N, C-alpha and C positions, 0 to 999 in steps of 0.2 A: 402573678405576682412576681415576676423576675428581677426586675431592677426596680429597687423600693428604696425611695427617700424619705425618711423621719425625720420632721422640723418641729419645731417648739419653740415655749420661753428654758433660760438656761436652767438645769435644776429640775425639771417636768419626768426625768425617766427615759429620753433619748434613748441612752446608751445598752441602760436594762432592756427596753423593748426590743431593740436591734438582737442583744443578742439572743432573746427567745425566740425570736422570728427563725435568724441563722440556724441557731441550732435545729429547732424543728423544723425548717424547709430545705436543709441543707443548703442553703446560699450563702456563699462569701460576702461577710462583714468587712466594709470599712469604716475604719474611725475618722470623721475628718479631721480631730486633734490629733488623730497620729500625722495625719501628713502635714498639718500644721505647723506644729511646736520642736523645738529643738532643745537641747538642755538650757534649764534657769529661766526654762518661761521666755527664751527667744524666739520669736517664728522666724518662719522658711520665708525666704524672699517672694513677692508677689509670684513671680516667673515660674521660681521653682515650686511655688506652691500649685500653682495651676499646670503644671507638668504634669506633676503625679495626677493632681486630679484628672485628667485629661487620660490617661492612661487608666484608669479605674472605670471610668466612664464606659470607656470604648470593648470592656468585657461583658459577654454574655449573659452574666447574672450580675447580681450586686444586691446588697443594703448598703446604705450608706446614713450614717446617723450624725447630725448636725448640722449649723445652722451656718456660717459665715456667708453671712447675707448676701455679698453682691455674686454670690455662684449661683443663689437660689434658680434663677433665670434660667440661667446654663444647665443645670442639673435638671430641672424640670425635661428638658427637650431629650433628654437621654431616658427618663425613668418611665415604667408604665404604672406607678401606682407613690402616691404620695400622701403619709402618714400627719397629718397635723395635729401633736399635740395640745392642745389649747387649754392648759391650764392655769386656775388662777395663780395669780404674783406671791398670797401666800405658799401657794403648795410649793411653787419655783423655787421663793425664797427660801422655804422649808427644806427643799429637797441640796442645794446648793449649801447652805450652812452642814446638813447632815453630812454630804458627801466630803466638807474638808474634816470635821472629825473623824469620819471613820478613814479616811487617809493620813490624818495628820501626823506630816513632815516625811511621808514617802509618795512616789510619783504614782500614779494610778496606772493601770495596766494599760489605758485607751491612749495613751500619752505617746506623742513622737518622739520625746526626750527626756531626760531622768526633771521631771518639774515636782518637787514636792509640794502636797499641800499643806498652807499653811493660813491663822489671820493675819496678815500683813497689811500694809495701807491699801496694798494692790487691789487685795482681795476684800476687803470691805469697800472699797470705791465699786468694785464686781458685783458685790453681793446688793449695794443701794440702787446700780445701774437694772437690775434686776426689776426692783421695784416700781422706778421709774419711767424705765421705759416700755411698761407692759403692753400700755393702751396704743402706745406710735406702733411696736412693734405685732401686735396681734392686727391691728389693720391693714398695715404693711404686706402680711402675709395671706389675710385676707384679697387683698386687692389682686396680690402675685397669683393666687388660685383660682379667681374667679376670672382671668383673663386666659385660665391655662382651660382648655376643653379637652383635649385627647388623651387626659392622665385620668386611671380612676385618683379621685379623693377620697380620703377618710378623715374624717374629723372627730376628736377623741377628747372629751371636755374633763375628765377626771381619770382615777383610777381604774374604778370600779367598770365603766363603759370600756375600759382596755380591757380590764379582763373577760366582758362579756364579748369583744370582738375577739378576744384570742380563743375560748370559744365554741364560738361559730365557724370560726377559721379552721379549729382540730378537728373540729364534727365535717366539714365540706371536707377536708381531707382526707380523712378517714374514712368517708363514702367514698370518693374516689377510688382509695387504696383497695377496698373489696370487692369493688366493682369489676375492678380491672383482671384481678383472675379471677372472678366468674366469666368476664366475657373471653377471656384467654382457653378456655373449658369448654366453653361451649363452640367456639371456633374450632377447635380440634375434634370433636366428634365426629 
């Protein structure tokens, strides 16, 4: 797990999971929103975004969180692991609303420019789209993942499964770190 792609519904917690993994695994974290957004919710051009993304994808290790649906097939070609957070639309809508409340009139740290959170017409439209597009997005994600056979796939359906996954992953890495010094000592005797 050195090139990890995290996808899922808006508001499901992709950034939170990405931060946790990046911190524990000491792998650089790339937020797609950082590459995509400029001040006042203006997006980067397609060419600019694609150039920035390719620079990140060419690096040896990374965790990338975010959807930007048109680039998922490209990112799947570069990753070794994809985590699909397949949460219910209720949880995603709740997460998106909670994110606006927590960051109201502030720009989130994972944005590429100054993009203050607020409940305006665009944000309400965005939240409605989470609810309305849930089934179509879920089907599209599963179709994309089912066509990809060379990537480790992890599907997490709720926060409990996320926590269980992280606990297992930490135990695995702790066991590896404990064995390495023991093998080193045996080798030097």
